[in-house]
C-alpha positions in Angstrom: 70.8 192.9 125.3 70.9 196.4 126.7 71.4 199.6 124.6 74.6 201.4 125.5 75.1 205.1 125.7 77.4 204.8 122.7 74.5 203.3 120.7 72.2 206.1 121.7 74.9 208.7 120.7 75.3 207.0 117.3 71.5 207.0 116.8 71.4 210.7 117.8 74.0 211.5 115.2 72.0 209.8 112.5 68.8 211.5 113.7 70.5 214.9 113.5 71.5 214.3 109.9 68.2 212.8 108.7 65.9 215.2 110.5 67.5 218.3 109.0 65.6 218.1 105.6 62.3 218.1 107.6 63.2 221.5 109.1 63.8 222.7 105.6 60.5 221.3 104.5 58.7 223.0 107.4 60.3 226.4 106.5 59.3 225.9 102.9 55.7 225.1 103.8 55.6 228.2 106.1 56.1 230.3 103.0 52.5 229.5 102.1 50.9 228.5 105.4 50.6 230.9 108.3 50.6 229.3 111.8 49.1 225.8 112.0 52.3 224.6 113.7 50.6 221.6 115.4 49.0 220.5 112.1 52.3 220.6 110.2 54.2 218.9 113.0 51.7 216.1 113.3 51.6 215.6 109.5 55.3 215.0 109.7 54.8 212.6 112.6 52.2 210.6 110.5 54.6 210.6 107.5 57.5 209.3 109.6 55.5 206.8 111.5 53.8 205.4 108.4 50.3 206.2 109.8 47.3 207.9 108.1 45.8 211.0 109.5 42.2 212.3 109.9 42.0 216.1 109.9 38.8 217.8 111.3 38.1 221.5 111.0 35.7 224.0 109.5 36.3 225.1 105.9 39.0 227.6 105.0 41.6 226.6 107.6 44.3 225.6 105.0 43.8 221.8 105.5 43.8 221.1 101.8 46.6 223.6 101.2 48.8 222.0 103.9 48.5 218.5 102.3 49.3 219.8 98.8 52.3 221.8 100.1 53.6 218.6 101.9 53.4 216.6 98.6 55.1 219.4 96.6 57.9 219.8 99.2 58.7 216.1 99.0 58.4 216.1 95.2 56.1 213.1 95.3 52.9 211.9 93.7 49.8 213.6 95.0 46.1 213.1 94.3 43.2 215.1 95.7 39.9 213.1 95.7 36.8 215.1 96.5 34.4 212.7 98.2 30.7 213.1 97.2 27.6 211.0 97.9 27.6 209.6 94.3 31.3 208.5 94.3 31.8 204.8 93.5 34.6 202.5 94.7 35.8 202.2 91.1 36.2 206.0 91.0 38.8 205.6 93.7 40.7 202.3 93.1 40.1 201.9 89.3 38.3 199.4 87.2 38.5 196.9 84.3 37.8 198.3 80.9 36.8 196.0 78.0 38.9 196.5 74.8 36.8 195.7 71.8 39.8 195.3 69.4 41.1 192.1 71.1 38.3 191.2 73.4 40.5 191.6 76.5 39.9 193.5 79.8 42.6 196.1 80.7 43.1 197.7 84.1 42.5 201.4 84.5 44.1 202.4 87.8 42.3 205.0 89.9 43.7 208.0 91.8 44.5 205.9 94.9 47.7 204.9 93.0 49.8 207.8 94.3 52.0 208.6 97.3 50.1 211.2 99.2 46.3 211.0 99.0 44.0 213.8 100.1 40.6 212.4 100.8 38.6 215.6 101.0 35.4 215.5 103.1 35.6 211.7 103.6 32.3 211.7 105.5 30.5 212.8 102.3 31.0 209.4 100.6 28.9 206.3 101.3 30.1 203.3 103.3 31.3 201.3 100.2 33.7 204.0 99.1 34.9 204.6 102.6 35.6 200.9 103.1 37.5 200.7 99.7 39.8 203.6 100.9 40.3 202.1 104.3 41.1 198.7 102.9 43.8 200.3 100.7 45.1 202.2 103.8 45.3 199.0 105.9 46.5 196.5 103.3 48.5 198.9 101.2 47.3 197.1 98.2 44.3 197.2 95.9 42.5 194.4 94.0 41.0 195.2 90.6 39.2 192.2 89.0 41.5 189.2 90.0 44.8 191.2 90.1 46.2 192.6 93.2 48.5 195.7 93.0 50.9 196.9 95.7 50.6 200.6 96.4 53.8 202.8 96.2 55.8 203.6 99.2 55.5 206.1 100.9 51.7 205.9 100.9 50.0 208.3 103.2 46.3 209.1 103.3 45.2 212.5 104.9 41.5 212.6 105.1 39.5 215.8 106.0 36.1 216.1 107.5 33.9 219.1 108.2 32.4 219.0 111.7 29.6 221.6 111.1 27.7 220.4 108.1 26.3 217.0 109.0 23.4 216.9 106.5 24.0 214.4 103.7 27.1 213.0 105.4 28.0 209.4 106.4 30.0 209.6 109.7 32.9 207.1 109.8 32.2 204.1 112.0 34.4 203.8 115.1 36.1 200.6 113.8 37.1 202.5 110.6 38.3 205.6 112.6 40.7 203.2 114.4 42.6 202.8 111.1 43.8 206.4 111.4 46.9 206.9 113.4 46.0 210.4 114.4 42.9 212.6 114.5 43.9 216.3 114.4 41.5 219.1 115.2 42.4 222.3 113.3 41.4 225.5 115.0 40.9 229.1 113.9 44.1 231.3 113.6 44.8 234.0 116.1 44.1 237.6 115.3 47.7 238.3 114.4 47.9 235.2 112.2 44.7 236.1 110.4 46.1 239.6 109.7 49.2 237.9 108.3 47.0 235.6 106.1 45.2 238.7 104.8 48.5 240.4 103.9 49.8 237.3 102.2 46.7 236.0 100.4 44.6 239.0 99.4 45.8 239.0 95.8 44.3 237.7 92.5 47.6 236.2 91.6 48.5 232.6 92.6 50.2 232.3 95.9 53.9 231.3 96.4 54.7 227.9 94.9 56.5 225.3 97.1 60.0 224.2 96.0 60.8 220.5 96.4 63.4 220.2 99.2 63.2 216.4 99.7 62.7 213.2 97.8 60.4 210.2 98.7 63.6 208.2 99.3 64.6 210.7 102.1 61.3 209.8 103.9 61.9 206.1 103.6 65.5 206.5 105.0 64.2 208.7 107.8 61.8 206.0 108.8 64.6 203.5 109.2 66.3 205.9 111.7 62.9 206.4 113.5 62.8 202.6 114.0 66.2 202.7 115.7 65.3 205.4 118.2 65.6 204.1 121.8 62.5 203.6 124.0 63.2 202.6 127.6 61.2 199.7 129.0 59.6 202.1 131.6 58.3 204.3 128.7 56.9 201.2 126.9 55.1 200.4 130.2 53.8 204.0 130.4 52.4 203.8 126.9 50.6 200.5 127.8 49.3 202.1 131.1 47.8 205.1 129.3 45.9 202.8 126.9 44.9 200.4 129.7 43.5 203.3 131.7 41.0 204.0 128.9 39.7 200.5 129.4 40.0 200.0 133.2 40.3 203.5 134.7 39.5 202.1 138.2 42.8 200.2 138.2 44.5 203.6 138.1 42.2 205.2 140.8 40.4 207.2 138.1 36.7 208.0 138.8 35.9 208.3 135.1 34.5 204.8 134.4 31.0 206.2 133.9 32.3 208.4 131.0 33.8 205.5 129.0 31.8 203.2 126.8 34.8 201.7 124.9 38.5 202.1 125.5 41.3 202.3 122.9 42.5 199.3 120.9 46.0 197.8 121.0 46.7 199.9 117.8 46.7 202.9 120.1 49.7 201.5 122.1 51.6 200.9 118.9 50.9 204.3 117.5 51.7 206.0 120.9 55.2 204.5 120.8 55.7 205.1 117.0 54.4 208.6 117.3 56.7 209.4 120.3 59.7 208.1 118.3 58.7 210.4 115.4 58.5 213.4 117.8 61.9 212.5 119.2 63.3 212.3 115.6 61.9 215.7 114.7 63.4 217.2 117.9 66.8 215.7 116.8 67.0 213.2 119.7 67.9 209.5 119.6 65.7 208.6 122.5 62.1 209.0 123.6 61.0 211.0 126.7 57.7 210.8 128.6 56.8 214.2 127.1 57.1 212.8 123.5 54.4 210.2 124.4 52.2 213.0 126.0 52.6 215.1 122.9 50.9 212.5 120.7 48.6 211.0 123.3 45.6 213.2 122.6 45.7 212.9 118.8 46.2 209.1 119.0 43.4 208.5 121.6 40.7 211.1 121.0 39.0 209.1 118.2 39.6 205.7 119.9 37.9 206.5 123.3 34.1 206.3 122.9 32.2 208.2 125.6 28.9 207.1 127.2 25.6 208.9 127.0 26.1 210.0 130.6 29.4 211.7 129.7 27.7 213.5 126.7 24.9 214.6 129.1 27.6 216.1 131.3 29.3 217.6 128.2 32.3 215.5 128.7 34.3 214.5 125.6 36.9 211.9 124.8 39.5 214.7 125.1 38.4 215.2 128.8 38.9 211.5 129.4 42.4 211.6 127.8 43.3 214.7 129.8 42.2 213.0 133.1 44.3 210.0 132.2 47.4 212.0 131.3 47.1 214.0 134.5 46.7 211.0 136.8 48.7 208.0 135.4 52.2 208.1 137.0 54.9 209.3 134.7 58.1 207.2 134.8 
């Protein structure tokens, strides 16, 4: 059954109403954070699309501040977990504690039982801890002893990693990276922004606090509207083509086959479409455009395309591969 223009108009009206609080949230976050427009926008995309985010950047670029501001603005549960080499899975998910008084074991829940989780420097923790977190991300449940607990909704993990300090770190395996919807690269601020940061932050007093402008329920209701946003069949084919081109570039007349060791998984196709719907929602539209897909393509694909040693020798990155695909795959 086709979607009529009336349906799209009705969806657009809902989108207008439900996306307005996100604009208020963005304005509130900008009272603390200077610039970083792309980071904040993509954090909203992950929140709306129910997908976790990996944020990479050198220290001091407000990655942690941005996540804590997001949680404060939504007035929701927030836990910051500093990952270290001696962290244990029980420190994350919780454990069973023996009560001597009655000889029973009781469950002590860990910090994972919250709404927004900041996994700070995820690549500092060993594989067991990383897999415990990634299992919670994927299944949205945690098993302690013999009891399984559902995690609260919304549940969003924002993990940070530092690209420059690799000593004593445990890089995330490619299969685990695939669990993250988006991988964002946070860059240095411009000169004007850095001057603004100086004026705003060079004080011994605490910085401005964020006022809650939304509730978790608003996020869940917004997600229902995101699900209704119209995606034309041609755009669905375009999303599939972009992902197929990472696996079989020759089929799209792309001479980059020597650069690609592994292409993106089917998760990429799902997240491209969901991400594009979230971008359309934030723009106040009830339908997806090709540009919406392009806006999220690099962040969805950069950690899913694994380049060959030849590409590395030529100093080609996964982003170069994605750029070549976006430039050459026909847009509907």
